[in-house]
C-alpha positions in Angstrom: -32.3 127.0 111.1 -31.6 123.9 109.1 -32.9 125.5 106.0 -30.5 128.5 106.5 -27.7 126.0 107.2 -28.3 124.1 103.9 -28.7 127.3 101.9 -25.5 128.8 103.2 -23.5 125.6 103.0 -24.5 125.0 99.3 -23.7 128.6 98.5 -20.0 128.1 99.4 -19.7 125.5 96.7 -21.9 127.1 94.1 -19.7 130.2 94.2 -16.5 128.1 94.4 -15.5 130.1 97.5 -15.6 126.9 99.6 -13.4 125.0 97.2 -10.9 127.9 97.1 -10.8 128.2 100.9 -10.3 124.5 101.4 -7.8 123.9 98.6 -5.5 126.8 99.6 -5.6 125.9 103.3 -4.9 122.2 102.6 -2.1 123.1 100.1 -0.3 125.3 102.7 -0.8 122.8 105.5 0.3 120.0 103.2 3.6 121.8 102.3 4.3 122.5 105.9 3.5 118.9 106.8 5.9 117.7 104.1 8.7 120.0 105.2 8.3 119.7 109.0 6.9 116.2 109.6 8.1 114.2 106.6 11.4 115.9 105.5 12.5 116.9 109.0 11.1 113.7 110.7 9.0 115.5 113.3 6.3 113.4 114.8 4.1 116.3 116.1 1.5 117.5 113.6 0.9 120.5 115.8 4.1 122.2 114.6 2.9 122.1 111.0 -0.5 123.7 112.0 1.3 126.4 114.1 3.8 127.2 111.4 3.8 130.9 110.5 2.9 130.3 106.8 -0.3 128.4 107.9 -1.2 131.1 110.4 -0.8 134.0 108.0 -2.6 132.2 105.1 -5.4 131.3 107.5 -5.7 134.9 108.7 -6.1 135.9 105.1 -8.6 133.2 104.2 -10.9 133.7 107.1 -11.8 137.4 106.2 -12.3 136.3 102.6 -14.7 133.5 103.4 -16.7 135.4 106.1 -16.9 138.8 104.5 -20.0 138.1 102.5 -22.0 136.3 105.2 -24.0 139.3 106.2 -22.4 142.2 104.3 -23.5 140.7 101.0 -27.0 140.2 102.3 -27.2 143.9 103.2 -25.8 144.9 99.8 -28.3 142.9 97.8 -31.1 143.8 100.2 -31.9 140.1 100.7 -31.4 140.5 104.4 -34.8 142.0 104.6 -36.3 138.6 103.7 -34.4 137.1 106.6 -35.3 139.8 109.0 -39.0 139.6 108.3 -39.1 135.8 108.4 -40.5 133.9 111.4 -37.1 132.5 112.1 -35.4 134.1 115.1 -32.2 136.1 114.6 -30.3 133.7 116.8 -31.2 130.8 114.5 -30.2 132.8 111.5 -26.8 133.5 113.0 -26.3 130.0 114.2 -27.3 128.6 110.8 -24.8 130.7 109.0 -22.1 130.0 111.6 -22.6 126.2 111.5 -22.5 126.3 107.6 -19.1 128.0 107.5 -17.9 125.8 110.4 -18.9 122.7 108.4 -16.9 124.0 105.4 -13.9 124.5 107.7 -14.4 121.0 109.2 -13.7 119.3 105.8 -10.0 120.3 105.5 -9.6 119.6 109.3 -11.0 116.1 108.8 -8.6 115.6 105.9 -5.7 116.7 108.1 -6.8 114.0 110.6 -5.3 111.5 108.1 -1.8 113.0 108.3 -0.9 111.5 111.7 -1.9 108.1 110.5 0.4 108.5 107.4 3.3 109.4 109.8 3.0 106.1 111.5 4.4 104.5 108.4 7.7 106.2 109.1 8.0 105.8 112.9 6.3 106.0 116.2 3.7 108.7 116.5 1.6 109.6 119.5 -1.8 109.6 117.8 -3.6 111.1 120.8 -1.3 114.1 121.1 -1.6 114.7 117.3 -5.4 114.8 117.4 -5.4 117.1 120.4 -3.3 119.6 118.4 -5.8 119.3 115.5 -8.7 119.8 117.9 -7.0 123.0 119.2 -6.5 124.2 115.6 -10.2 123.6 114.8 -11.3 125.5 117.9 -9.0 128.4 117.2 -10.4 128.5 113.6 -14.0 128.6 114.9 -13.0 131.6 117.1 -11.5 133.3 114.0 -14.7 132.6 112.0 -17.0 134.0 114.7 -15.0 137.2 114.6 -15.3 137.4 110.9 -19.1 136.8 111.0 -19.5 139.6 113.6 -17.5 142.1 111.5 -19.6 141.2 108.5 -22.8 142.0 110.3 -21.6 145.6 110.9 -21.2 146.7 107.3 -22.6 146.1 103.8 -19.2 146.5 102.2 -17.4 143.2 101.8 -14.0 144.8 101.4 -14.3 146.7 104.6 -15.5 143.6 106.4 -12.5 141.6 105.1 -9.9 144.3 105.9 -11.3 145.0 109.4 -11.4 141.2 110.2 -7.8 140.8 109.0 -6.6 143.7 111.1 -8.3 142.3 114.2 -6.8 138.8 113.6 -3.4 140.3 112.9 -3.5 142.4 116.1 -4.5 139.3 118.0 -1.5 137.4 116.5 0.9 140.3 117.3 -0.3 140.8 120.9 2.4 138.6 122.5 5.1 140.8 120.8 3.4 144.1 121.7 3.2 143.1 125.4 7.0 143.1 125.7 7.3 146.8 124.7 4.4 148.2 126.8 5.2 149.6 130.3 3.7 147.6 133.1 3.2 150.6 135.4 -0.2 151.1 137.1 -0.8 154.5 135.6 -0.4 153.1 132.0 -2.8 150.3 132.7 -5.2 152.8 134.4 -5.2 155.1 131.3 -5.7 152.0 129.1 -8.7 150.9 131.1 -10.3 154.3 130.8 -9.9 154.2 127.0 -11.2 150.6 126.9 -14.3 151.5 128.9 -15.0 154.4 126.5 -14.7 152.0 123.5 -17.0 149.5 125.2 -19.5 152.4 125.8 -19.5 153.1 122.1 -20.0 149.4 121.4 -22.9 149.3 123.8 -24.4 152.4 122.2 -24.1 150.9 118.8 -25.5 147.5 119.7 -28.4 148.8 121.8 -29.2 151.7 119.5 -29.5 153.9 122.5 -27.2 156.8 123.2 -28.5 157.2 126.7 -27.7 153.6 127.6 -24.2 154.0 126.2 -23.5 157.1 128.2 -24.9 155.6 131.4 -22.7 152.5 130.9 -19.6 154.5 130.2 -20.1 156.8 133.3 -20.8 154.0 135.7 -17.8 151.9 134.4 -15.4 154.9 134.4 -16.4 155.8 138.0 -15.8 152.1 139.0 -12.3 152.1 137.4 -11.3 155.4 138.9 -12.5 154.4 142.4 -10.6 151.1 142.1 -7.5 152.9 141.1 -7.7 155.4 144.0 -8.4 152.6 146.5 -5.7 150.1 145.3 -3.6 151.2 142.4 -1.3 148.2 142.8 -4.1 146.1 141.1 -3.4 147.9 137.8 0.3 147.0 137.7 0.8 144.8 134.7 -3.0 144.7 134.2 -2.8 145.9 130.6 -0.4 143.1 129.7 -2.8 140.6 131.2 -5.8 142.0 129.3 -3.9 142.0 126.0 -2.7 138.4 126.5 -6.4 137.4 126.8 -6.8 138.7 123.3 -4.1 136.4 121.8 -6.1 133.7 120.1 -3.0 132.0 118.9 -1.4 132.2 122.3 -3.9 129.7 123.7 -3.0 127.2 121.0 0.5 126.8 122.4 -0.3 123.9 124.7 -2.3 122.1 122.0 0.8 122.2 119.8 2.7 119.9 122.2 -0.3 117.6 122.5 -1.6 118.9 125.9 -5.3 119.0 126.3 -5.8 122.5 127.8 -9.3 122.7 129.2 -8.8 126.4 129.9 -8.0 127.0 126.2 -11.1 125.0 125.2 -13.3 127.1 127.4 -11.6 130.2 126.2 -12.2 129.4 122.5 -15.8 128.4 123.1 -16.4 131.6 125.1 -15.0 133.7 122.2 -17.3 132.0 119.8 -20.3 132.5 122.0 -19.4 136.1 122.7 -19.0 137.1 119.0 -22.1 135.2 117.9 -24.0 137.0 120.7 -22.7 140.4 119.5 -23.7 139.4 115.9 -27.2 138.7 117.1 -27.4 142.0 118.9 -26.0 143.8 115.8 -28.7 142.3 113.6 -31.4 142.7 116.2 -30.7 146.4 116.1 -31.1 146.5 112.4 -34.2 144.3 112.5 -36.1 146.7 114.8 -34.8 149.8 113.1 
């Protein structure tokens, strides 16, 4: 795994992709830091990291920096060397993830200097500032894990980047979409039926077995229908709750104010583990096919 980590980490700087990623991210954060924290005399660094410009640029940079991780390997057929190597797929995925995480950690560490600079102009709660930076780092890792998973599904880098961006954008817009969706039980029930069908397709794709996908879908659909018939009130507002769980930026809210939200920490770590697991399953399918 260490060899893969070193290979991937070096590749980001040989191709200049790492420098571009870090420089653009630091430039945008620096501008927001100047305007919000220095010019407007705001002591909370979290407001700069949460600013819409930083969010949008970050959602563009993540697809660009993750699109080649597996898609490029497939295109160049170099993935066959990895898949036939004695290294497990899990170690391959972790090596690549830790490499991009290390690249992302560099600008985050530089941002850690910003609260110290603010102390020259007034009183700053250093602890709260670093909590917000920690939240930003965890959210970034979740974004990167999604990009890695999407990259493992295709050999086309452009498709990987576009799909990753769409997923991140939908996650960002969830809080706005929730307000216009009806909270009735029947709407949530229909949504659950559709979600189960989509999960069935995902299971079929990852397991490489149509039979398993069909069995999963049928069992899950029966369970949803039975639950609705027995107690439909459970489905009232359920769709909104499900959608809010998909809002990665929503869990960053408490960190912005300097509140260490253990629930959000567990959430982000769970998202990372989930998408890395899905990535492993996606590659395992290709390895044995």
